[in-house]
N, C-alpha and C positions, 0 to 999 in steps of 0.2 A: 561939672564934676566936683565931687567933694572928696577930700582925702583927710585921713588922720595919719600923721607920721609920728613914729616914735624912734628916738635914738636908742639903739640897743647894743648890749655887749654880746648878745646872742639871741637868736629867734629861730623857730622852726614850725613847719606845718606837718601835722600828723593826720593821716587818713587811714581809717580802719586799723589803728594801732601801729602803723608803720610810718616812719619818718619819710615824708615825700620830698621835702626840701629844707635846707637849713643854711643860716649864715652866722658868722661871728660878728665882729664890730661892723656896724652899719645902720641902715634905716629900714624899719618895717613900715610898709605903706598899706593902709586899708583904702580901697578905691570904691567909691559909689558913683554909678553912671546913671544919667537921666537922658531922656529922648532929645533934649535941646543941646546936648554936648556935641562938640565938633572936633575936628583935627586941630583947630586953633587952641582949644582947651587942653588938648593933649600936649602940644608943643610948649605952651606956657607953663603947665604944671611940671612937665619933665625938666625944663630949665630951672624952675623954682626948686624942685627937689634936689637936683644934682648940684646946685650952686648955693643952697641955703647954708649959712655959716652957723652950724650948731654943734661943731666938734671943737674941743679945746685945743688951743695952741700951746706953745711951750710955757706960757705964763698962766695957764689955766683959764683963759678967756675963750668963750665960744666965738672963734674967729676963723674956723676952717670948715670947708665943705666936705661932704662924703668922698668926693673925688680926691681932694687934697690929702685925705688921711688913708687913701686906698681902702675905703670901706666897701661894703656890699649892700645890695638892695634885695628886699624880699617883698614882692607885690601880691596882695591878696584882695580879690574882689569881695565887696561887702555891700549888698543892696540895702541893708538896714541903715546905712548912713543917710538915706533919703526918707527916713521914717517921719511921719507927721503925727504928733501927739496932741494936736489942737483939740480934737473932740474925743471924749471918752477915755478909756484906759487901754484900748487895744490900738496899737500903732497902725497907721495906714501906710502902705508902701506904693501908693498909686503913682508917685513921681519917679520911682525907680524903673529903669528900662527893663523890658522883657529881654530874654536871652538873644533873640534875633537881632536886636539893636546893640545890646551890651557886649556880646562876645566879640564882634569885629572891633569895637572901640577898645576893649580890653587888650586884644592882641596888638592893636596899633600902639597902645600905651607901652606894652612890653618892648616892642621894636624901637620906639622912640627913646625909652630909658636906656636900652642897650646901646643905641647910637650915641646918646649923650654921655653915658658912662664909659663907653669904649670897652665894654666887657659884658659878658652874659649876666643876666640877673636871674634870681630865683623867683618862683611863683608858687601860688597855690593852684587848685584846680577849680575852674569856674563852676559854680553850682554844687560843688561837693560839700559833704558834711565834714568840715575841717576842725581840728583842734589846733589852735595857734598858741604856742608857748613862747614866752619872751622874758628877757631880763631887760627892763627899761633902764637905761643908763642915765642917771641924773636925779630924778626922772625928767626927761624932755619929751613932751608930747605937744604937737602943733596941729591945728585944724586949718585947712585951706579950702576955700571955695572958689573955683575958677570963674564963677559968674560975678562974684564980688571983688575978685582980684585982691583978696586978703586972706 
């Protein structure tokens, strides 16, 4: 699994001109799933997301997790995170899982994040044409690949 996380002061998913979900202070997570991904990847990433210290403490130092600041999570599936641009100019998405594999893992990630956050999280709609709007706070953007544990 690959994720791109962004610390946001607000973010929302718009589908067909209507706001589907929105958060204020928290983390926007773009999630890319490949066939080799497992529940171990889900558990590891969820712990990393919920415990990553990227929010400022009282001294302005990034020393607090999203849980510690009572932030929210917005999870959006994004198969393009597995794009290969090695050959030519048209990206290949061959590593990205098809919906029959990706949807169950996406749903498990939602449940794991909710369990680790001890609250409901917001999501996009798998496979939908979404407009994602955000105000990146910092900016803070981090890329994590569960296969490389970095």
